[in-house]
C-alpha positions in Angstrom: -33.8 -23.7 -5.6 -31.8 -26.2 -6.5 -28.4 -24.4 -5.4 -30.4 -25.3 -1.9 -29.2 -28.8 -2.4 -25.7 -28.1 -3.3 -22.7 -28.5 -1.0 -21.8 -24.8 -1.8 -24.7 -23.8 0.7 -23.9 -26.9 3.5 -21.9 -23.9 5.4 -25.0 -21.5 6.4 -27.6 -24.8 6.5 -27.3 -23.7 10.5 -28.9 -20.5 9.6 -31.4 -21.5 7.1 -32.4 -24.4 9.6 -33.0 -22.4 12.7 -35.2 -19.9 10.6 -37.3 -22.5 9.3 -37.5 -24.0 12.8 -38.2 -20.6 14.5 -41.0 -20.4 11.1 -43.4 -22.5 12.9 -44.6 -19.9 15.0 -47.5 -17.6 14.4 -48.2 -17.0 10.8 -47.8 -13.3 10.9 -43.9 -13.3 12.0 -43.2 -16.7 9.5 -44.5 -14.0 6.7 -42.5 -11.4 7.9 -39.3 -13.1 8.6 -39.6 -15.4 5.0 -40.4 -11.8 3.5 -37.1 -10.2 5.1 -34.5 -13.1 4.2 -35.9 -13.2 0.8 -35.1 -9.2 0.2 -32.2 -10.0 2.0 -30.7 -12.8 -0.8 -32.2 -10.6 -3.9 -29.9 -7.4 -2.3 -27.3 -9.6 -1.7 -27.0 -11.6 -5.0 -27.8 -8.1 -6.7 -25.1 -6.3 -5.0 -22.3 -9.2 -5.8 -23.8 -9.3 -9.4 -23.5 -5.4 -9.5 -19.8 -5.6 -8.1 -18.8 -8.4 -10.6 -20.3 -6.3 -13.9 -18.5 -3.2 -12.3 -15.3 -4.5 -11.9 -15.6 -5.7 -15.6 -16.6 -2.5 -16.9 -13.1 -1.4 -15.5 -11.6 -3.6 -17.6 -10.6 -6.5 -15.4 -10.9 -10.3 -15.7 -13.6 -11.8 -13.1 -16.3 -13.9 -12.3 -18.5 -15.1 -10.3 -17.4 -15.5 -6.6 -14.5 -13.3 -7.2 -15.0 -12.1 -3.9 -13.5 -15.3 -2.5 -10.1 -14.6 -4.8 -9.4 -11.6 -2.3 -8.3 -13.3 0.9 -9.7 -10.3 3.2 -12.5 -10.9 2.1 -11.6 -14.7 3.5 -10.5 -12.8 6.8 -14.2 -11.2 7.1 -15.7 -14.0 6.4 -13.5 -15.5 8.8 -14.8 -13.0 11.3 -18.4 -13.3 10.8 -18.7 -16.8 11.1 -16.5 -17.0 14.5 -19.2 -14.0 15.8 -22.3 -16.5 14.5 -20.7 -19.9 15.9 -20.3 -17.7 19.2 -24.0 -16.2 19.2 -25.6 -19.2 18.5 -23.7 -21.3 20.9 -24.7 -19.1 24.0 -21.7 -16.7 24.5 -23.8 -13.7 23.8 -26.7 -12.4 22.1 -26.7 -10.0 18.9 -30.2 -11.1 17.2 -29.4 -9.9 14.0 -26.2 -12.9 14.0 -28.4 -15.4 15.6 -31.1 -15.3 13.4 -33.9 -14.5 15.7 -37.7 -13.6 14.3 -36.8 -10.2 13.6 -36.7 -8.4 10.4 -33.2 -7.2 10.8 -32.0 -10.8 11.6 -34.1 -12.6 8.2 -32.8 -9.9 6.1 -28.7 -10.8 7.4 -29.4 -13.9 7.4 -30.6 -13.9 3.7 -27.6 -11.4 2.6 -25.0 -13.7 4.1 -26.8 -17.0 2.3 -26.4 -15.2 -1.2 -22.9 -14.1 0.0 -21.5 -17.3 1.2 -23.4 -19.9 -0.5 -23.3 -18.9 -4.4 -19.7 -19.3 -5.1 -20.3 -22.5 -6.8 -22.4 -23.1 -9.7 -25.2 -25.2 -9.4 -26.9 -27.1 -12.1 -28.3 -25.1 -14.8 -26.4 -22.0 -12.8 -23.2 -22.0 -14.6 -24.9 -21.2 -18.3 -27.5 -18.9 -16.5 -24.8 -17.0 -15.0 -22.7 -16.7 -18.1 -25.5 -15.8 -19.9 -25.8 -12.8 -17.1 -22.9 -11.4 -18.5 -23.6 -11.1 -22.2 -26.7 -8.8 -21.2 -27.4 -4.8 -20.8 -27.0 -4.1 -17.7 -30.7 -4.1 -16.6 -31.0 -7.7 -17.7 -27.7 -8.9 -16.0 -28.9 -7.3 -12.2 -32.1 -9.0 -12.6 -30.7 -12.6 -13.2 -28.8 -11.9 -10.3 -31.7 -10.9 -8.4 -33.4 -14.0 -9.5 -30.8 -16.1 -8.1 -31.0 -14.6 -4.8 -35.5 -14.8 -4.8 -35.0 -18.8 -5.8 -32.4 -19.7 -2.7 -35.4 -17.6 -0.8 -38.1 -19.7 -2.3 -38.3 -22.3 0.2 -38.9 -20.1 2.8 -41.4 -18.2 1.2 -43.3 -21.3 0.4 -43.1 -22.4 3.6 -44.1 -19.0 5.2 -47.4 -18.6 2.7 -48.6 -22.2 2.6 -50.5 -23.2 5.4 -50.2 -26.9 4.9 -46.7 -26.7 4.5 -45.8 -24.8 7.8 -48.4 -27.1 9.5 -46.1 -29.7 9.1 -43.1 -27.9 11.0 -42.2 -28.1 14.8 -44.3 -25.5 17.0 -41.6 -23.7 18.9 -40.5 -24.9 22.2 -37.6 -24.9 24.6 -35.8 -28.0 21.9 -34.9 -24.5 20.0 -32.4 -23.4 22.6 -30.6 -26.8 22.3 -31.0 -27.0 18.5 -29.5 -23.7 18.1 -26.5 -25.0 20.1 -26.1 -27.9 18.0 -26.3 -25.9 14.9 -23.2 -23.7 16.3 -21.3 -26.9 14.9 -21.5 -26.6 11.5 -20.7 -22.6 11.6 -17.6 -23.5 13.7 -16.7 -25.8 10.6 -17.1 -22.8 8.1 -14.7 -20.7 10.3 -12.3 -24.2 10.0 -12.7 -23.3 6.6 -11.5 -20.1 6.2 -8.6 -20.5 8.3 -7.7 -23.3 5.9 -8.5 -21.5 2.8 -6.3 -18.7 4.5 -3.4 -20.6 4.6 -3.9 -21.9 1.4 -4.2 -18.5 -0.2 -1.3 -17.1 2.1 0.6 -19.2 3.8 1.6 -19.0 7.6 1.1 -15.3 7.3 -2.6 -15.4 7.0 -2.7 -18.6 9.3 -1.2 -16.5 12.2 -4.0 -13.3 11.6 -6.5 -15.7 11.5 -5.5 -17.7 14.9 -5.0 -14.3 16.4 -8.6 -12.9 14.8 -10.5 -16.0 16.6 -8.8 -15.7 19.7 -9.4 -12.0 19.9 -13.3 -12.2 18.9 -14.0 -15.2 21.0 -12.6 -13.5 24.2 -14.5 -10.4 23.3 -17.5 -11.8 22.9 -17.1 -13.9 26.0 -16.6 -11.0 28.0 -20.2 -8.9 26.3 -21.7 -11.9 26.6 -20.6 -11.7 30.6 -21.5 -8.0 31.0 -24.8 -8.5 29.1 -26.1 -11.7 31.8 -25.1 -8.8 34.7 -27.1 -6.6 33.0 -23.9 -4.0 32.9 -23.7 -1.0 30.6 -21.3 -0.8 28.2 -20.9 -3.8 26.2 -22.0 -1.6 22.9 -18.6 0.2 23.7 -16.9 -3.3 23.6 -18.7 -4.0 20.2 -17.2 -1.0 19.1 -13.5 -1.5 20.3 -14.3 -5.6 18.4 -15.1 -4.0 15.3 -12.0 -2.1 15.3 -10.1 -4.8 16.1 -11.5 -6.8 13.5 -11.1 -4.2 10.9 -7.2 -4.1 12.0 -7.1 -7.8 11.4 -8.6 -7.2 8.0 -6.4 -4.7 6.6 -3.3 -7.0 7.5 -4.0 -9.9 5.4 -2.5 -9.2 1.8 -4.8 -7.9 -0.6 -3.9 -10.8 -3.3 -2.7 -14.2 -2.4 0.4 -15.2 -2.6 0.5 -18.8 -3.4 0.6 -20.4 -6.8 -1.7 -22.4 -8.1 -2.1 -26.1 -7.2 -2.4 -29.4 -9.4 -2.6 -32.5 -7.9 0.2 -35.5 -8.0 -0.6 -37.7 -11.4 -2.2 -34.6 -13.0 -0.8 -31.4 -14.9 -1.6 -27.7 -14.9 -4.3 -26.9 -17.5 -3.9 -24.4 -20.5 -5.4 -24.5 -24.1 -2.0 -25.5 -25.6 -1.6 -28.3 -22.9 -5.0 -29.8 -24.5 -3.9 -29.4 -27.7 -0.4 -31.2 -27.3 -2.0 -34.2 -25.4 -4.3 -34.7 -28.3 -1.9 -34.5 -31.0 -0.5 -37.8 -29.2 -4.1 -39.2 -29.5 -4.5 -39.0 -25.6 -8.0 -38.6 -24.8 -7.9 -35.5 -22.0 -9.8 -34.9 -18.9 -10.3 -31.5 -18.2 -11.3 -29.8 -14.3 -11.5 -26.6 -13.1 -11.5 -25.7 -9.8 -11.3 -23.7 -6.2 -10.1 -24.4 -3.0 -13.3 -22.2 -2.0 -15.7 -23.9 -4.8 -17.1 -27.2 -2.0 -19.1 -28.2 -5.0 -15.7 -28.9 -6.6 -14.0 -30.6 -3.8 -17.2 -33.2 -3.2 -16.7 -33.8 -6.6 -12.9 -34.4 -6.3 -13.2 -36.6 -3.1 -16.4 -38.6 -4.3 -15.6 -39.0 -8.1 -12.3 -37.8 -9.3 -9.6 -38.9 -6.7 -11.1 -42.5 -6.1 -8.7 -45.1 -6.5 -10.7 -46.9 -9.3 -11.1 -43.7 -11.3 -7.4 -43.2 -11.8 -6.8 -46.9 -12.3 -9.2 -46.5 -15.1 -7.2 -43.2 -16.1 -4.1 -45.0 -16.2 -5.2 -47.9 -17.9 -6.7 -46.3 -20.8 -3.8 -43.2 -21.1 -6.5 -40.5 -19.8 -4.3 -37.4 -19.1 -5.9 -35.2 -16.3 -5.3 -30.9 -16.6 -6.4 -29.4 -13.9 -7.2 -25.2 -13.7 -6.8 -23.7 -10.6 -9.4 -20.6 -10.1 -8.6 -20.4 -6.1 -6.8 -17.0 -6.8 -8.4 -15.4 -9.9 -6.4 -16.3 -13.4 -7.7 -14.3 -16.0 -6.8 -16.9 -18.8 -8.9 -19.6 -16.8 -12.0 -16.8 -16.8 -11.5 -15.6 -20.6 -11.7 -20.0 -21.1 -15.1 -20.1 -18.5 -16.5 -17.1 -20.4 -15.7 -18.4 -24.0 -17.8 -21.4 -22.7 -20.9 -19.6 -21.6 -19.6 -20.0 -18.0 -19.2 -17.4 -14.8 -17.8 -19.9 -12.6 -16.3 -23.2 -11.2 -17.0 -26.1 -11.7 -16.2 -27.0 -15.0 -15.5 -30.4 -16.4 -14.4 -31.4 -20.2 -14.1 -34.4 -21.8 -11.7 -34.2 -24.8 -11.4 -37.4 -27.3 -8.9 -37.0 -30.3 -10.7 -36.0 -33.4 -13.7 -35.0 -31.7 -15.2 -31.7 -29.8 -15.5 -31.3 -26.4 -18.0 -33.3 -24.1 -19.3 -31.2 -21.2 -19.8 -33.3 -18.2 -22.8 -32.7 -15.5 -21.5 -30.9 -12.5 -22.1 -33.7 -9.8 -19.7 -36.7 -11.1 -19.9 -40.3 -10.1 -17.2 -42.3 -10.4 -19.0 -44.4 -13.1 -19.5 -41.5 -15.2 -15.7 -41.3 -15.8 -14.6 -44.6 -16.2 -17.1 -45.2 -18.7 -15.7 -42.9 -20.9 -12.4 -43.6 -19.9 -13.2 -47.6 -21.1 -14.9 -46.2 -24.1 -13.6 -47.6 -27.6 -12.0 -45.2 -29.6 -11.2 -44.7 -33.3 
């Protein structure tokens, strides 16, 4: 349930909010939609869990959110986010993407929530996912399915608790305007996918992303025109669009061609680098991040990269080491597993002669400054 409050979920809040508003209608429709959404979320997280277990069983080093380490998946998400944006903006009609009060729309929205909103581990979730990887396959899949259930639980509560449902505004014409407004965060999601493709594949991915957006939006505008004029053949254009989308996905490199990213004033993480810095008597701050992890980026902007924090680190001689997991890294994956984690973010504070302190997954400037200024032996 806490995952609903994490920055990782913000990109799909548009679809969630639309479903929440539409659940203010008839009780039967609200419950049916909530159940479909819950089933989609459970199937989505369960399927991701099964895929992760299969990859690991094949001998590969993989962790939670492995899907976003593949640029082809990011391109697929870009196409999907673009189509959802166009649907919410009223360019064309497709209930499964738009989130109309139908079981198919609820299921698709729940599955999308699971696929997009779970790359980062929220409070308490990182340890649960790390434990899941150590369980027998039945127990592991149950943990992943429970994640989807928790993600959908607020919608179930609203749908099955009349007192909560009465607090919702009644459906009406205002919802069409609301839907148009909600296209904005989905458009920002598409732009985030473009940025991530650029980070992973350079200018090649940037041009392919631009071409994909042009083709998808142009095709959906044409489909919408045919729908409004009640002309036949929109489905044929849709099939051609799917084929074109598949072509763009196929053209993206299977693996990232970019290297790891280390901010100015920091150094690349390795276990040996931590040992070397501690031998020199320096405190060490280690953080594991990824470009697709919004929780990570929020912490970096709000706490780690703040001027007052960096000044405190410099004054205390704190060395900052960064583990960039954007493209996957077997050494980082193994280290996360040894810490009982299946994904990022992870923040560690080392003091010479002491065990590493694991910091909370939501950081504040005062939290880091106080550790930098604490007396040392």
